C-alpha positions as CSV (number, residue, x, y, z in Angstrom):
1,X,-42.4,21.6,85.4
2,X,-38.8,21.7,85.2
3,X,-37.5,25.0,87.2
4,X,-34.4,26.5,85.5
5,X,-33.4,28.2,88.7
6,X,-33.8,25.1,90.5
7,X,-31.6,23.4,88.0
8,X,-28.9,25.8,87.8
9,X,-28.6,26.0,91.5
10,X,-28.3,22.1,91.5
11,X,-25.6,22.0,88.6
12,X,-23.6,24.7,90.9
13,X,-23.7,23.0,93.5
14,X,-23.2,19.6,92.2
15,X,-19.7,21.2,90.3
16,X,-19.0,22.3,93.8
17,X,-19.0,19.4,95.6
18,X,-17.3,17.9,92.6
19,X,-14.4,20.4,92.9
20,X,-14.0,19.8,96.9
21,X,-14.1,16.5,96.2
22,X,-11.3,16.5,94.0
23,X,-9.6,19.6,96.1
24,X,-10.0,17.2,99.5
25,X,-8.2,13.9,97.5
26,X,-5.5,16.2,96.7
27,X,-4.8,17.7,99.7
28,X,-5.0,13.8,101.1
29,X,-2.7,12.4,99.2
30,X,-0.3,15.5,99.3
31,X,-1.2,15.8,103.4
32,X,-0.2,11.9,103.5
33,X,3.3,12.4,101.3
34,X,4.8,15.0,103.2
35,X,3.2,13.3,106.8
36,X,5.1,10.4,105.4
37,X,8.2,12.0,104.6
38,X,8.4,14.1,108.2
39,X,7.5,10.7,110.0
40,X,9.8,8.9,107.9
41,X,12.5,11.6,109.3
42,X,11.4,11.7,112.8
43,X,12.0,7.7,112.8
44,X,15.5,8.5,111.3
45,X,16.6,11.0,114.0
46,X,15.3,8.6,116.8
47,X,17.2,6.0,115.8
48,X,20.9,7.4,115.6
49,X,20.0,9.3,118.7
50,X,19.2,6.1,120.3
51,X,22.8,5.0,118.5
52,X,24.2,7.1,119.1
53,X,23.6,6.5,123.0
54,X,24.3,2.5,122.4
55,X,27.4,3.3,120.3
56,X,28.7,5.5,123.5
57,X,28.2,2.1,125.7
58,X,25.5,3.8,127.2
59,X,22.4,1.0,126.8
60,X,20.0,2.1,129.9
61,X,20.3,5.5,128.6
62,X,19.5,4.8,125.3
63,X,15.9,3.1,126.6
64,X,15.3,6.1,128.1
65,X,15.8,8.3,125.3
66,X,13.4,5.8,123.3
67,X,10.9,6.0,125.7
68,X,11.2,9.8,125.5
69,X,10.3,9.9,121.8
70,X,6.5,8.9,121.8
71,X,4.7,12.2,121.8
72,X,2.6,13.7,125.2
73,X,-0.5,13.9,123.0
74,X,-3.4,11.2,124.0
75,X,-3.5,8.5,121.7
76,X,-0.1,8.6,120.5
77,X,1.5,7.9,123.1
78,X,2.9,4.8,122.1
79,X,3.8,5.6,118.6
80,X,7.0,5.4,118.3
81,X,8.7,1.8,119.2
82,X,12.2,1.0,119.9
83,X,14.4,-2.1,119.5
84,X,18.1,-3.0,120.4
85,X,19.0,-6.5,119.3
86,X,22.4,-8.1,119.2
87,X,23.5,-9.6,116.0
88,X,22.8,-13.0,117.4
89,X,19.6,-12.5,118.0
90,X,18.9,-11.5,121.4
91,X,16.8,-8.4,122.3
92,X,19.0,-6.4,124.6
93,X,16.6,-3.4,125.1
94,X,13.0,-2.5,124.0
95,X,10.8,0.8,125.1
96,X,7.2,-0.1,127.0
97,X,4.8,-0.1,123.4
98,X,8.0,-2.3,121.3
99,X,6.3,-5.6,120.7
100,X,8.5,-8.6,122.1
101,X,9.2,-9.9,118.6
102,X,11.3,-8.2,115.8
103,X,9.9,-4.9,114.2
104,X,12.3,-5.9,111.1
105,X,14.2,-8.0,109.2
106,X,18.4,-7.9,108.8
107,X,18.5,-5.7,106.3
108,X,18.9,-1.8,106.9
109,X,17.7,1.3,106.5
110,X,13.6,1.4,105.9
111,X,11.2,-1.4,105.6
112,X,7.8,-2.3,106.3
113,X,6.7,-5.3,108.0
114,X,3.4,-7.5,109.9
115,X,3.8,-8.0,113.4
116,X,1.1,-9.1,116.2
117,X,-1.1,-7.8,113.0
118,X,-0.4,-4.4,112.8
119,X,1.6,-3.5,109.5
120,X,4.6,-1.0,110.9
121,X,7.2,1.3,109.5
122,X,10.5,0.6,110.6
123,X,14.3,2.0,110.5
124,X,17.2,-0.2,111.2
125,X,20.5,1.0,111.4
126,X,23.0,-1.8,112.0
127,X,26.3,-1.3,113.9
128,X,29.1,-4.7,113.6
129,X,31.6,-3.1,115.5
130,X,28.8,-2.8,118.7
131,X,27.8,-6.3,117.3
132,X,23.6,-4.6,117.8
133,X,20.9,-3.6,115.3
134,X,18.9,-0.5,116.5
135,X,15.0,-0.7,115.0
136,X,12.5,2.4,115.6
137,X,9.1,2.0,114.3
138,X,5.8,3.1,114.2
139,X,2.4,1.8,113.5
140,X,1.0,2.4,109.7
141,X,-2.4,2.1,111.1
142,X,-1.8,5.3,113.3
143,X,0.0,7.4,110.2
144,X,-3.7,7.0,108.7
145,X,-5.4,8.4,111.7
146,X,-3.2,11.2,111.5
147,X,-4.0,11.9,107.9
148,X,-7.8,11.6,108.4
149,X,-7.8,13.7,111.5
150,X,-5.4,16.3,109.2
151,X,-8.0,16.6,106.6
152,X,-11.1,16.1,108.9
153,X,-9.4,19.3,110.7
154,X,-10.1,21.1,106.7
155,X,-13.1,19.6,105.8
156,X,-15.0,20.6,108.6
157,X,-14.9,24.3,108.0
158,X,-16.2,23.4,104.5
159,X,-19.0,21.5,105.2
160,X,-20.2,23.9,107.5
161,X,-20.7,26.7,104.9
162,X,-22.3,24.3,102.3
163,X,-25.4,25.5,103.4
164,X,-24.5,29.5,103.1
165,X,-22.8,28.6,99.6
166,X,-26.1,26.8,98.7
167,X,-28.1,29.7,99.8
168,X,-25.6,32.0,98.3
169,X,-25.8,30.2,94.7
170,X,-29.7,30.5,95.0
171,X,-30.0,34.6,95.6
172,X,-27.2,34.8,92.3
173,X,-29.1,32.6,90.1
174,X,-32.1,34.5,90.7
175,X,-30.6,37.7,90.4
176,X,-29.2,36.6,86.9
177,X,-32.7,35.3,86.0
178,X,-34.0,38.7,86.9
179,X,-34.3,39.9,83.2
180,X,-35.4,36.7,82.5
181,X,-38.5,37.0,84.7
182,X,-39.3,40.9,83.5
183,X,-39.7,39.7,79.9
184,X,-42.0,37.3,80.8
185,X,-44.1,39.3,82.9
186,X,-44.0,41.9,80.2
187,X,-45.4,39.2,77.8
188,X,-47.6,38.4,80.5
189,X,-49.7,41.5,81.0
190,X,-50.3,42.3,77.3
191,X,-53.5,41.5,75.8
192,X,-54.6,39.1,73.0
193,X,-54.1,42.6,70.5
194,X,-50.6,43.7,71.6
195,X,-48.1,42.2,69.1
196,X,-45.3,44.8,69.8
197,X,-41.9,43.6,69.4
198,X,-40.1,42.3,73.3
199,X,-37.4,45.2,73.4
200,X,-34.4,42.9,73.4
201,X,-31.5,45.7,74.0
202,X,-31.8,45.4,77.4
203,X,-31.8,41.1,78.2
204,X,-28.5,39.0,78.7
205,X,-27.0,38.1,75.6
206,X,-27.6,34.6,76.5
207,X,-32.0,35.4,75.9
208,X,-31.6,37.6,73.0
209,X,-32.0,34.9,70.2
210,X,-35.2,33.9,72.5
211,X,-36.6,37.3,72.2
212,X,-35.6,37.9,68.7
213,X,-37.3,34.3,67.9
214,X,-40.6,35.6,69.7
215,X,-40.4,38.7,68.2
216,X,-40.3,37.0,64.5
217,X,-43.0,34.8,65.9
218,X,-45.7,38.1,67.1
219,X,-44.2,39.5,63.7
220,X,-45.7,36.5,61.8
221,X,-48.7,36.1,63.9
222,X,-49.3,39.8,63.1
223,X,-49.0,39.6,59.4
224,X,-51.2,36.1,59.4
225,X,-53.8,38.7,61.9
226,X,-53.6,41.5,59.4
227,X,-53.9,38.6,56.0
228,X,-57.1,37.6,57.6
229,X,-58.6,41.0,58.0
230,X,-57.8,41.5,54.6
231,X,-59.3,38.4,53.3
232,X,-62.6,39.3,55.4
233,X,-62.6,42.7,54.4
234,X,-62.5,42.1,50.5
235,X,-64.9,38.7,50.8
236,X,-67.3,41.4,52.3
237,X,-66.7,43.6,49.8
238,X,-66.7,41.3,46.8
239,X,-69.7,39.4,47.9
240,X,-71.9,42.3,48.4
241,X,-71.9,43.1,44.6
242,X,-73.2,39.6,43.4
243,X,-75.9,39.4,46.3
244,X,-77.1,42.8,45.8
245,X,-77.1,41.9,42.0
246,X,-79.0,38.5,43.2
247,X,-81.6,40.3,45.0
248,X,-82.1,43.1,42.4
249,X,-82.5,40.3,40.0
250,X,-85.1,38.4,41.9
251,X,-87.0,41.3,42.4
252,X,-87.1,41.9,38.7
253,X,-87.9,38.4,38.3
254,X,-91.0,38.8,40.6
255,X,-92.2,42.1,39.1
256,X,-91.5,40.6,35.6
257,X,-95.0,40.5,33.4
258,X,-93.6,39.2,30.5
259,X,-91.3,36.1,30.3
260,X,-88.4,37.8,28.3
261,X,-88.0,40.2,31.6
262,X,-88.1,37.6,33.6
263,X,-85.6,34.9,31.5
264,X,-83.2,37.8,31.8
265,X,-83.1,38.4,34.8
266,X,-83.1,34.7,35.9
267,X,-80.0,34.2,33.7
268,X,-78.3,37.2,35.5
269,X,-79.1,35.5,38.6
270,X,-77.1,32.3,37.5
271,X,-74.4,34.7,36.6
272,X,-74.4,35.8,39.9
273,X,-74.6,32.6,41.6
274,X,-71.5,31.2,39.7
275,X,-69.4,34.4,40.3
276,X,-70.2,34.1,44.0
277,X,-69.6,30.5,44.1
278,X,-66.1,30.9,42.3
279,X,-65.0,33.3,44.8
280,X,-66.1,31.6,47.7
281,X,-64.4,28.3,46.2
282,X,-61.0,30.3,45.6
283,X,-61.1,31.9,49.1
284,X,-61.6,28.5,50.5
285,X,-59.2,27.3,47.9
286,X,-56.7,29.8,49.2
287,X,-57.2,29.0,52.9
288,X,-56.8,25.3,52.7
289,X,-53.1,26.0,50.8
290,X,-52.0,28.6,53.4
291,X,-53.5,26.5,56.5
292,X,-52.0,23.0,55.8
293,X,-48.4,22.0,55.2
294,X,-46.9,20.9,51.9
295,X,-46.8,16.9,51.5
296,X,-43.3,15.4,50.4
297,X,-42.8,15.4,47.3
298,X,-41.1,11.7,47.5
299,X,-45.0,10.6,48.6
300,X,-46.7,12.2,46.3
301,X,-48.0,9.8,43.4
302,X,-48.3,10.7,39.9
303,X,-51.0,12.2,37.9
304,X,-51.6,11.8,33.9
305,X,-51.8,15.6,33.2
306,X,-53.7,15.1,29.8
307,X,-56.8,13.5,31.9
308,X,-56.7,16.2,34.7
309,X,-57.0,18.5,31.9
310,X,-59.7,16.9,30.2
311,X,-61.7,16.9,33.5
312,X,-61.0,20.2,34.4
313,X,-62.2,21.3,30.9
314,X,-65.6,19.3,31.3
315,X,-66.2,21.1,34.9
316,X,-65.9,24.7,33.4
317,X,-68.7,26.2,32.1
318,X,-67.9,28.3,28.5
319,X,-69.7,30.1,25.8
320,X,-69.8,27.5,22.8
321,X,-67.9,30.0,20.6
322,X,-65.0,29.2,22.8
323,X,-62.5,26.1,21.7
324,X,-60.4,24.8,24.4
325,X,-57.7,22.6,22.6
326,X,-55.9,19.8,24.7
327,X,-52.9,18.6,23.4
328,X,-53.0,14.9,22.7
329,X,-49.0,15.0,23.7
330,X,-50.0,15.5,27.1
331,X,-51.4,12.0,27.8
332,X,-47.8,11.0,28.1
333,X,-46.8,13.6,30.8
334,X,-46.7,12.3,34.1
335,X,-46.9,15.0,37.1
336,X,-44.8,14.1,40.4
337,X,-47.0,16.2,43.2
338,X,-50.0,16.7,45.6
339,X,-52.6,15.5,43.3
340,X,-55.5,18.3,44.8
341,X,-52.6,21.2,44.6
342,X,-52.1,20.2,40.6
343,X,-56.0,20.4,40.5
344,X,-56.1,23.3,41.6
345,X,-53.0,24.8,40.0
346,X,-54.5,23.9,36.3
347,X,-58.1,24.6,37.2
348,X,-57.6,28.3,38.2
349,X,-55.2,29.1,35.3
350,X,-57.8,27.4,33.1
351,X,-60.3,29.4,34.2
352,X,-58.3,32.8,34.4
353,X,-57.5,32.1,30.3
354,X,-61.5,31.2,29.4
355,X,-62.6,34.2,31.3
356,X,-60.0,37.1,29.5
357,X,-60.3,35.0,26.2
358,X,-64.2,35.0,26.3
359,X,-64.3,38.6,27.6
360,X,-61.5,39.8,24.9
361,X,-62.6,38.1,21.8
362,X,-66.5,39.0,22.4
363,X,-67.2,35.3,23.2
364,X,-64.7,33.4,21.0
365,X,-61.1,32.5,21.0
366,X,-59.2,29.4,21.8
367,X,-57.5,28.2,25.2
368,X,-54.6,25.7,24.3
369,X,-52.9,23.2,26.7
370,X,-49.7,21.9,25.3
371,X,-46.4,20.3,26.7
372,X,-43.1,22.9,26.7
373,X,-39.7,22.1,28.6
374,X,-40.0,20.4,31.5
375,X,-43.7,20.9,32.2
376,X,-46.6,22.3,30.2
377,X,-48.0,25.7,29.4
378,X,-51.8,27.3,28.6
379,X,-52.0,30.0,25.8
380,X,-55.1,32.9,25.4
381,X,-56.4,35.0,23.5
382,X,-57.2,37.8,26.0
383,X,-55.5,40.9,26.4
384,X,-52.4,39.8,28.0
385,X,-51.0,41.9,30.6
386,X,-48.8,44.9,30.9
387,X,-45.4,44.1,31.5
388,X,-44.9,46.4,34.4
389,X,-48.0,44.6,36.2
390,X,-46.6,40.8,35.5
391,X,-44.8,40.8,38.4
392,X,-47.7,41.7,40.1
393,X,-50.7,40.0,39.2
394,X,-49.7,36.7,41.5
395,X,-50.3,38.6,45.1
396,X,-53.7,38.2,46.3
397,X,-56.5,40.3,45.4
398,X,-54.0,42.7,42.4
399,X,-56.4,43.5,39.9
400,X,-54.4,45.4,37.7
401,X,-55.7,47.6,34.8
402,X,-56.9,44.8,31.9
403,X,-58.8,43.2,34.8
404,X,-62.0,41.0,34.7
405,X,-65.1,42.7,35.8
406,X,-65.7,38.9,37.1
407,X,-62.3,38.5,38.3
408,X,-61.7,38.3,42.1
409,X,-57.4,39.1,42.1
410,X,-57.2,35.2,43.8
411,X,-56.5,33.0,40.7
412,X,-53.2,33.2,39.8
413,X,-52.3,33.7,43.5
414,X,-54.0,30.7,43.9
415,X,-52.3,29.1,41.1
416,X,-49.1,30.3,42.2
417,X,-49.4,28.4,45.5
418,X,-50.8,25.4,44.3
419,X,-47.6,25.5,41.9
420,X,-45.1,25.4,45.0
421,X,-46.9,22.8,47.1
422,X,-46.6,20.7,43.9
423,X,-43.1,21.3,44.0
424,X,-43.6,23.1,40.5
425,X,-42.5,27.1,39.2
426,X,-45.1,29.2,37.3
427,X,-44.3,32.0,35.0
428,X,-46.3,34.2,32.9
429,X,-45.0,36.0,30.0
430,X,-47.2,37.8,27.3
431,X,-47.7,35.4,23.9
432,X,-45.0,36.9,20.8
433,X,-47.3,35.4,18.3
434,X,-50.5,38.3,18.9
435,X,-52.8,39.3,22.0
436,X,-52.9,36.7,25.2
437,X,-51.0,35.5,27.6
438,X,-48.5,32.4,28.3
439,X,-48.1,30.7,31.1
440,X,-45.5,28.1,32.1
441,X,-45.9,25.6,34.7
442,X,-41.9,23.9,35.0
443,X,-41.1,21.2,37.9
444,X,-37.3,20.4,39.0
445,X,-36.0,17.4,36.5
446,X,-37.6,14.3,36.9
447,X,-40.7,15.4,38.8
448,X,-42.4,15.8,35.5
């Protein structure tokens, strides 16, 4: 498991290390440049001192000065070397650590040359009047050693501080993550029923979006659980009535001594079974619509509207006096969308239309399916829906003033959800040419 604390500590240590490396490089380059300047100045001063003695005719004193230019510290006692050459190429004098070979060429000023496999930095003074060249130089390797020793002296305390710095970063990150641990402890201490929002006010700004997302998830879970409880309570209430009716009618049928009474009780049993079956089917359909994601519209096939509607009409029971019309023009209409969602939508709209028409027209009436602009519509001859209830009837379990005795308040809810799943939009309006309701299903352009 990845540790955020460990990750932050490693990132901070790595960033600090990179900064130290950059600083070390800068110190090295800066120190080398400054040291080169100081050592070059030292070469010039030593060469001028020796030349001034040579110009005064005191060669022995010049050689003694050259020997004295070496620093007394161990390891650098032979850093400076001095040579005095005549212009005809004879070595007139040299310091004890100087090689026999000339340190530089005939040019005056600074130069670099490899002598006895060692690179040298040399300053040369040419004196034509005295006929001599004064050369003072030091080994470049010793210069590099001086720079390395200087940088090592600076880095030694830093290296000793690294463990302390790591400990301080670890403690600081731990204290910085304390609010996150507090939130985690609060959530871990809750039971499965506690969906109170986590208070983000005391949390750092960086984790507030996370807490808001968690609170949003809690709200969704609570809404889903409340919805589940409502469905369970409603199903228990709705099933209790037909089940009680089934028991009563069964008892009547068992106790009946004449055939008409027995037959009437059995018919009522069939009605109760149909009502219960429809309710259970609607509850299962609702659970399926809510529990599965919608497939992409592009991946859905095409369904012939006319054939699907005729199949639904055959499966739906209705009185013989009720009349269902499926316009032949629907045979040419191809519906694009999830086939199961289309079937659920059209079946629930059809059952709703049949139920209200038969009840309002005392067993008769007409239910008509026909194409509409951008989709199709169904018209019934029921009582319609009061205008103030039209926005409410698609809510689950809503049963308005003109509700059917056999209705559960789920049909239009399922139809609306199935329409959205099929990429369509369901609109409801009362008919203007008479009693009844018109339900219109419209698809986006190119989907129907």
